[in-house]
N, C-alpha and C positions, 0 to 999 in steps of 0.2 A: 477344333474345339479346345485343345489344350492350350493354344495361344491365347484365346479369350479368357480362359480361367487364370492364366498367368497374369494378364493385364489387370483383371479384376482384383486379384490378390494383392498385386503391387499397389493399386490405387487404394484399396482398403487399408493396407499397411501404412501408406503415406498419410492418409486422412487420420488414422488412429494415432500415429506418431505426432502429427501436428496438434491434434486435440490434447493428447497427453502432455506434450511439451508445453503447451499454453497453460494448462491448469497447474502443472508443477512450477512453472516460472511465476505464475500469479501468487501461488501459495508462498513461495520463497520471498517475493518482494513484499507481500503483506506482513510476513513475519519480520523481515528486515526493517521495514518502516516502523513497526510496532516497537522493536528493540531500539532502533536508532531514529528517533523523530527528526524530521528535517529542520525544525526550528528549535533552538535552544535559548537559554536565558540571555546570552550575550547578543544574539541576533534580535531578540525581542526588544532588548534595551536599546540597541541601535535604531531599530524601527521607530520606537517611541520618541527618541531624540530627534529623528529626522522629521517627525510629524509635529514637532514643537512642544511635546509633553516632557515634563521632568519625571523620569521613571523612578518610582520609589520601589523598594523591595517588596512591599505589600502588594503593589499593583502587579508587579511581575510574577510573583508567586500565585496571585489570583488568576491571572491570565494563563499561566502554565497549567494550573490545576483545571481550569475550564477546558483547555485544549486536550488534556489527557482524558477527562471525562467524556468529551465529545468523541474522541478517537475510540475509547472503549465502547461507547454505545453504538458507534458505526461498526465495530468489529463483531459485537454480539448480534447486531441485525444481519450482518453478512453470514454468520455462522448458522443463524436460524433458517436462512433460505436454503 
């Protein structure tokens, strides 16, 4: 009986550790991407030039603000869940 109890406790600790690690890593990555977005103005400028568009500062600022508002709306939806 003691052997089964030990196995069950080990499995419960393993499952709890995996779940806790997943949620901690998820929270860390969400905070990291919120503070350090993967696309910055220079990358956006290069992408527009590759698509054949002449990037003006107004267009770049507009696209960056749209991306930020979209990112904030996603993060608020995730927090409500």
